[in-house]
N, C-alpha and C positions, 0 to 999 in steps of 0.2 A: 977767528977762532975764539971760543968762549973759555975762559979760565974758571975752573971750579975753585972757589976760595971759601974756607971755613971762617966763620966769625968766632974769634977766641972766646968771647963772652958766652955765646951759645954753646960752645963745646964744654966749657968749664962750669956752666950753670948747674950741672948735675954731678959734679965731682964729689968724691967721698968726703973731702975736707969741708964741703959746704953743708954737710948734714949737722943737725944739732948734736951737741955733746951729751954724754950721760948726765952731767951736772945740769944742763939746760932742761933736759927732759924731766929730771927730778924736780926742778923748780916749777915747771909747768904742772906736773902732777900735784905738787904741794898747793898750788894756787887754783886747781881745778874747782873746788867747792865755791870759791869766790867768783870765778868766771861764770859758773852755772847760775849762781845767785844773781849776778849782774845781768845775765841773759833773761832771767825771769822778770827782773825789774823792767828791763827794756820792753819785753813782751807785754807786761801789764800797762806800761805807758802807751804803747802803740794801740792796744785795745781801747784804752780810755780816749785816745785822740780820734778814734774811728767814728765815734758818736758822742752825743752829749753825755758826759760822765754821770753815772748814778752812784748810789751808795755802795753797790757791789764793786764797781770799778775803783772807788776810793779805798775800800778795804783791801782789795787785791793789791793795789799799788803800795799802800802803807805796809802791808804784810811783806811784800817783796823787798821794799826798802829796809825794813827791820831785819830781814834775813840777810840781805847784802851787808848791812852794817855789822851784824853779828859775825858773819864770815870774815869780814875785814878785820874786826877786833881779834878773832881767833888766829888769823894769819899773822897779824902784827905781834901778838903775844908769843906765838910759836917761833917766829924768826928772832924776836928779842931773846927768848930763852936759848935759842941755838947760838946766838952771837955772844951772849954772856958766858955760856959754857960752864955754869956752876961757880963762877967767880963771885965771892962774897964781898 
């Protein structure tokens, strides 16, 4: 006789409590411009690795890095402003 047994981890893997909270989703949405800028940088680096980098690849990578750093600065300033909360 074969017993049918459920695996607890498989059953609870999709439980409601395992979903991201509203605060986590808000944090992801706040970081989305940085995430997209980072993806653009990785894409530019992959394109440059595919062949001998030329001037266009160098500019593309430099522009993507500048955008990623600008988004990082913007996010850091935004979270600093939020944590300070107007305290002088």
